[in-house]
N, C-alpha and C positions, 0 to 999 in steps of 0.2 A: 437324565435317564438313569435307570437302575439296571444292574446286571449282576448275576452270580459270578464270583471270581474264585478260582482255586487259590487258597491262601498260600500254599507251598510253592506253586509255580508262577502265580500271577496270571494264569491263563483264563480268559473269559469263557464262561460255559453257557451255552444256549443263547436264546434271544434276549435282547434288552427290552425294557418297557418303560413307559413314562411314570413319573411320580404323581402323586395325588394333586389335582388342581384345586383351586380355591372353592369351586362349586362342590367338589367331592368332599372336601374337608367340612364345609358347611352342612352338607347333607348328613355326614356321619355324626356331627355334633347335634344336629336337629333330631336325629333318630334317638340319640342318647337322652336328650331332654324329654322327648315324648315318652320314653320308657321309665324315666326317673321316679315318677310318683308311684306307679304300680310296683316297681322293683323295691322301692323303699319300704313298702308295706308287706313284703313277703315275710313269711314265717321263718323261724330258725331251721326247721326241717327242709324247707324249699331251698334256702341258700346252701345248706350243707350238702344237699343232693347235687346241686350244680357243681360245687367245688369237687366233690368226690367223682362225679362223672368226668370232669375235665382231667383229673388225675388218671382215671382209668383209660381214657382215650389216648393220653400221652404214652402210657405204657403199652397200649395196643399197637401204637405206631412207632415204637421205640427204634426198631432196626432202621427204618427209612429216615427218621428224624436225626438219629445220631450220625448216620453216614453223611447226611447232608450237612449237618453242623460241622463235622470234621473236615469236609471239603472246603467249607467257606471260612473256617476259623483256624484250622491246623492245630487244634488243641489236643487231638488224640482221642481214640475211642475209650480208654479207661477213664480219663478225666471227664469226658462228656457223658458217659453212662452214669458216673457218679453224680454229675450235675443234674441229669434228668431225675435220678432218684431223689435228690434234694428238692427238686421242684415239685414232684408229686407228694413228697413228705409234707412240704409246707402247705400245699393245697388241702390235703387231708387234715393237717393240723389246724388250719383256720376253720375247717368244717367242724371240728370238735369244739373249738372256741365258741363258735356261733351256737352250737347245740347246748353249751353250758350257760348260755344266756348273756354272754359278755356284750354283744352288740346291742342288747335290749336292756342293759342295766338301768335301774331306776332307784330313786330315793323318794320315799313317801313320808312327808311330815304332816301328821294329823292336825286338824284345825284346833285352835285353842281359844276358848271363849274369853271375852273381855277386850278392853281397848289396847291398842299398841303401846309400847313395843312388845309386851308379853303376849297379848292377844294377836291372833293371825288367822287367815283363811287356810284351808288345806292346800298344800303345795306338793306337787309330784314332779320331780326332776327326771326327765327322760333324755334320750339321745336320738337325734334324727340324722339320717344321711345327708351330706352336704349337696349331693347332686352329681352330675357328670364329672368324672375325673379324667384329665389328659395325662397319659402315662408315656414317658419317653424311655424306650428300651436302651439298654447299655450294650456296648460292643463286647466287653470282656467276659460276660456270662450269658451265652446265647440261649440258655434256658432259664436259669434261676433269677436273672435280672432282666428278662426280655418279655416276650409277648404274654406268657402265662407265668411270669415270675412273681416275686413277693409283693410288688406294688399292685399288680392286677389282682392277686389273690386277696390281699387285705382290703382293697376297695370293694370287691364283690362281696366279701364277708360283711362289710359295713353296710351293704345295700346300695352301693353307688354303681351306676353304669360306667364303663370305661371306654375311652377312645384311645387306642394304643397307636403310638407312632413307632413303626418298625425301624430297626437300625439298618442303615444301608450297607454295613459290613457283612451282614448275613441276610440278604434280602429274600432269597428263595426259601430259606428256613423260616423266616418270619411269616411269609405268605402261607406256607403250608400249616404252620401252627395256628395262624389266625383263622384259616378255613376250618381247621379242626374245632376251634373254639366256637365258631359260628354254628357249626353242626350241632354241637352239644347244647348250646343255648336253645336252638329250635327243638331239639329232642326233649328238652325239659319243659317245653310249652311256654317259654318266656319270649317276650318281644325281642326282635333282632337288635334293637337299640341297646340292650344290656351289654353287648360286646360289639364295638366297632373298630375298624382298622384303617389307618392311613399310612402312607409311606412316602419317602423322599429324602434326598441327600442335600437339598438346598436349604438355606436359612429360612426362606419364605414359608416352607411347610411348617416348621416349628413355631414361627412367629404367628402364622394364621391360626394354628391350633390354640396357642396360648391366649390370643386375643379374642377367640370366639366367645360371644357374650354368654352362652349357656354353660360354658366350662366353669366349674365351681372350685376346682383345685388342680394343681399340677404336681406330679411326682416325676422327678428327674434324677438320673444317674449319668454323670458324664464329666466333661472337662470344666475346669474353672471358668474359662472364657465364655463358653457357650451357656453354662448355667447362670452366670452373673447377668448376661445379656437378657436371657429369658426371665430371670427374677425381676429385673427392672421393668420389663414389659408387664408382668403380672401385677406389679405394684402400682403401675401408672395407668392401668385400665380405668375407665369411668367407674366401674365397680371393682376395686382391687380384690384379688383372691390370694389365698395362701400358696406359696411355692415351696415345695418340699424337695430341696436340691441337695444331693451328695456330690461334692465338687472336687474331691481328691484330698490326699493326706500323705505326710512324710513318715508317720508312725514311728516316733523315736523309740529306740530300744537301748536301755541302760544296762551295762554289764558291771555290776558292783563288785568290789574286791572279794567278798566271800565266794561269789560264783566263779571269779577268775581263779581263785586259789584251789577250789574243790574240783572243778570239772571244766576248765577253760577250753581244752582241745575238743571235748565232746560238744560243748555248746557252739564252738566255732563251726563245726561241721553242720550242726542243725541249722544255724543261722544262714550259712551259705545256701543250703537247700531252700530255705524260705525266700531268700532274695531272688533265686532263679525260678521258683515255682511259677509255672504258667508264663515263662519268659518275663517274670516280674510284672505281669499285667493284672495285678490284684490291687484293689483300692486300699488294702491293708498291708501291702508289701513294706517291710522295714527299710526305710531310706536313710535314716540317720542313726548311727551306732555310737553311743557315748561310752567311752572306755577310759579308765583312770590311767594317768601316767605311771611309769614304772616298769619293772621287768616283767611282771605278770601280765600287764596290759600289752607290752610289746609282744610277748609270746602268743597271746590271744589274737592280736591283729595279724601276726605272721601266719598263724594257723588258718584264720579266715581267708586271707589272701591265697594261701596254698589250695584250700578247698575250692575257692571260686575259679582258680585258674584251670582246674580239671573239669569244669562244667561247660556244657554247650546248650544254651537255651534254644528252644525251637523257634520257628518262624513266628513273627509277631502277627497280630490280627489283621492288619491292613498296612498298605504302603504309607498312609498318612501317619499312623501311630508309630511306625518304624522311623519315619523321617523326624518326627518330634523327639523320639528317643535319641536319635543320632545328634540332633541339634543340642539337646540338653547335655549330653555327655561332652560334646565339643566345647560348650560354654564352661563346664567344669574344668576340662583339660586346659583351657586357655587362662584359667585363674591362677596367677602366680603363687598365691598362698597355699594352694593344695599340692600334695605330693601323690601322684598316681602310684597305686600298688598293683592293681590289675587293670591293664589298659585294653580298651575295646579293640585296639588295632593289632593286638598280639595274636596272630594265627587264626585258624578256623576259616570256614567258608565265608566268603564275602557276603553271600546272600543271607546269612544268619546273624542275628545279633550276638555280641560277645558281652560277658559281664564286665562291669566297670566298678572299681573300688579305689577310693582315694582317702588320704589322711589329711587332717587339718587341725590346727590348734583351736582350743576353745575361743581364744581371743579373736582370731581371724574369722572364725565361723560366726560369732556373735556380731562382729562389725560389718559383715557382708550379707545384706538381706537377700541377694540373689542366690546364695547357697541354701536358703531356707525353703526354696521352692521345690516342688515335687518333680522328679524326673521319672516318668512312667515307664518302667522297664527294669531290667536286671542291673540296677546301679545303686550304689550307696556310698555315703561319706562316713568315715570313722572320725569322730570328734574326740580329741584327747583332752581330758579335764584334769586339773590339779587339785580339785577340792569339790565338796558337795555344793558349795556356793556357786562354782562354775557350772556344775551340772544343772542346778536350778535355773541359772541364767540361760543356759542352752534351751531348756524346755520352754521358758517364758518367751524367748525371742522367736521360737518357731510359731507360737500361737496355737490356734485350734487344730486338733488332730483327732482322727477316728480312734486311734489307740495309742497308749504308751505301755511299754513292757519294762518291768523292773525285775531283772534277774539278780538274786542274792539279797532280797529284802525279807527273808524268812524270820530272821531274828529281830526283835524289837530294839530300836535304838533311836537316838535323836535324829541321826541322818536319815534313817528309814522313814520316820515320821514326816520329815520335811519333804522328802521326795514323793511320798505317797500323796501328801497334801497338794503339792503343785501338779502332780500327774492327774489327780481327779479334777483339778481346775481347768486343765487344758485339753482333756480327752474325754471321749464318751465311754471308752472301755479301758480298764487298766488290768494288765496281765502280770502275774507273778511267776508263771511257768509257761513253757511252751512258746509258740511263735504266733504272731497276730494273723497270719495268713490262714484263716479258718474261722468261720462265723457260725456258731450253732444257732439253729432256729428253735427258739424256746421262749417261754414267757419272760424270763429274766434278762434276755438279751437287749443290749442297746447299741445300735449301729448308727451313730451320728456323733456329732461333737461340735464344740464351739467353732464359729466362723474362723477360717474358711473351709473347714472340713464339711460343714453342712450349713444350710441357710436357716434351719429351724432346729437348733440343738436340743430342744426339749422333746423332740420326736425321734423315732427310730424307723428305719426302712427294713429292718430284719427283726424277726420275732413277732409274737402275737400282739404286742402293743402297737404294731404298725397300723392296725385298723382304727386306732383312736384319732389318727390324722383326718379321717373322713367322716367323723361323727360330731355333730354340734349339739351342745346341751340346750334344752328348752325346759322352762318351768311351766307346768300346767296348774293354773290356780282354780280351785273348786271345779275340777274336771268332772263331767257327768260320769255316771257309773259305767256306761258302755265303753268309755275311753280308758277308765281305770282297769276294766276287765281285759283290755288288750295286753296288759303286762309289759308295757314298754315298746310294743310293736307299733310303728307309726300308723296313723289312720290312712 
């Protein structure tokens, strides 16, 4: 059963309702399949109009949506209003991308007379939508990675119907947003199968959606455990399908000696705020801080601990996420090789999470694979390194990450070259200033990374290249003129 819960008090609100059953999931997928052909053949202006209308309706219902999101997530009105702005921005951004012809890009090679290999027929390479996309909403971004978030926007921009699975942590918000989307689809004169919605907290709902024969791709943002289980199901189907999963990341941040010496105290305060932003419930939250041994590194680590002690993260998104955070911190605390600097048990209301910071040597961190795993929340490990070699080893032992941040690499040097090289090998985004908790929606963005950060590191779930996930290339040989005249729009 599903029910809206006040995130701050844990109080149930209103009536509960059943999750989608197998028949309802099948009906939703069938409707998406029935709409797929006609929606794939829509023009750029039609798709752009849909995306812009969705953005306008979100803004029109802003007050009610944001209030509901705040009740179910506890993220606060300023954060949620900003997130709704991002959501409408990316919907309109994808509309502009479609209008510029990106979804209908084509390559036309004229025929060449004569025998092969020099001679050839006319070939026109186009891109066609893959078909219905199953989209799993995330808990930590109730707008931007949820019902009408980036995965939905990019799939619709590509010409694919979506079947959205709402997240049970904000079920009433998901229902209201889904109803809004269905109204807009109808107002645009499109078949209802273009947008379908299912819901449920049980494993069976996600499994049934992933197994549905008409589903052509899955977009997922969530836990490593859940993502891996669904990825295996997608790969083991009679007709395997791509699974675009974002599974979590520790986002190493390296504070190099030049940064320590020039503005260590300022950077420590900035980093503390990033660790606690949104109670640490960002997929790009910095969880491993690499700091050189020595007095400057000691001062930076002390300043970071001092700044964190004064912070009080707000309530976490759900009791389950809070329990997982508490277990992760307890496991770190029980590890004899680490030295707690800011302990989650030190003061503050028991109902609210407390930041946790600990220090560990590079040797002990590298040797203990359990320390390489993400603790989702306001927690981080400071890893003290004696050399660039050790910093490189730390990055390599962590494995794939959404981000790596290098503070102090502005001046070219052999050490900077080595660190940049390994950072680009293990991460999808490398920062040289600022903090990783903030992902711009733009053409150059890449939000993904080598496994285990994501299951498809060549693709992004943020930015306009996200629609490439849902378009498949097809070469048309000696196509008749009426097909060439469609200029890449599928028949």
